[in-house]
Each structure stands twice: as structure tokens, then as C-alpha cells.
C-alpha positions as CSV (number, residue, x, y, z in Angstrom):
1,X,89.8,135.9,69.8
2,X,86.7,136.1,71.9
3,X,86.1,137.2,75.5
4,X,88.6,135.7,77.8
5,X,87.0,133.4,80.5
6,X,90.1,132.3,82.4
7,X,93.9,133.0,82.7
8,X,96.8,131.1,84.3
9,X,100.5,131.9,84.6
10,X,103.0,129.1,84.0
11,X,104.8,127.8,87.0
12,X,107.9,129.8,86.2
13,X,105.9,132.9,85.5
14,X,107.3,133.3,82.0
15,X,104.1,132.5,80.1
16,X,100.4,133.3,80.4
17,X,97.6,131.1,79.2
18,X,94.2,132.5,78.3
19,X,90.9,130.6,77.8
20,X,88.6,132.2,75.3
21,X,85.0,132.0,74.2
22,X,86.2,131.2,70.5
23,X,87.3,127.9,71.6
24,X,90.9,128.6,71.9
25,X,93.7,128.6,74.4
26,X,96.4,131.2,73.7
27,X,99.8,131.4,75.2
28,X,101.3,134.7,75.7
29,X,104.8,136.2,76.6
30,X,103.9,138.7,79.5
31,X,107.1,140.7,79.0
32,X,106.5,141.4,75.2
33,X,102.7,141.3,75.3
34,X,103.1,139.1,72.3
35,X,100.8,136.1,71.4
36,X,103.2,132.9,71.2
37,X,101.0,130.0,70.3
38,X,97.1,129.3,69.7
39,X,95.8,125.9,70.8
40,X,92.5,125.1,69.2
41,X,90.2,122.1,69.5
42,X,87.2,122.9,71.7
43,X,83.8,123.0,70.0
44,X,82.7,125.9,72.3
45,X,83.9,128.5,74.8
46,X,86.9,127.5,76.9
47,X,86.0,128.2,80.6
48,X,89.1,127.0,82.4
49,X,92.9,126.5,82.0
50,X,95.7,125.1,84.1
51,X,99.4,124.4,83.8
52,X,101.0,121.1,84.8
53,X,103.6,121.4,87.5
54,X,106.5,121.3,85.1
55,X,105.0,123.9,82.8
56,X,105.2,121.6,79.7
57,X,101.5,120.4,79.7
58,X,98.4,122.5,79.6
59,X,94.8,121.5,80.5
60,X,91.7,123.2,79.4
61,X,88.0,122.6,80.0
62,X,85.1,123.9,77.9
63,X,81.4,124.2,77.6
64,X,81.5,121.4,75.0
65,X,81.9,119.0,77.7
66,X,85.5,118.1,77.0
67,X,88.7,118.3,78.8
68,X,91.9,118.6,76.7
69,X,95.6,118.2,77.5
70,X,98.0,120.0,75.3
71,X,101.7,120.5,74.7
72,X,102.7,123.9,76.0
73,X,106.3,123.6,74.9
74,X,107.9,127.0,74.1
75,X,107.4,127.4,70.4
76,X,110.7,129.2,70.2
77,X,112.5,126.1,71.5
78,X,113.9,127.8,74.6
């Protein structure tokens, strides 16, 4: 993982998303400090990340000039 450029808590506060210079968005469990999911796809650093109001969608923007929407469903199925 590269340098973190942005972070955002999910609406319920149970997950944290980080946007990194390596082109990834990572989802974290703030209680356990464990990485839960890695979302890749940007061709350059990710500079912004935001949750949808329901906490199921995640938007990211990067220096590659793209904006991506991703599924941020809980990987544990909760």
C-alpha cells in the first residue's frame, strides 16, 4: 500500500475506506484494525473516497482522471 491520500468512515461508522497512491481503495475494520477488502482499478493514485448514504456503494476519484463506483458490501456477509 502506498501513502494514504484520503479516508472516509462509512455512514454507520463500522468501516473505514482509505484511498492510496498505489491506485487502491482499502476497507478497514476500525475495531480490529484489520484490512477487510482491497478494491483496485485506478491507473494512478487515488485522491478521494466517499461512501454512498446507505453504506453499500463507494466512490473514488484518482489522478488518472477516472471516477469509480464500487460495491462496498461487507465481505463477511454481515
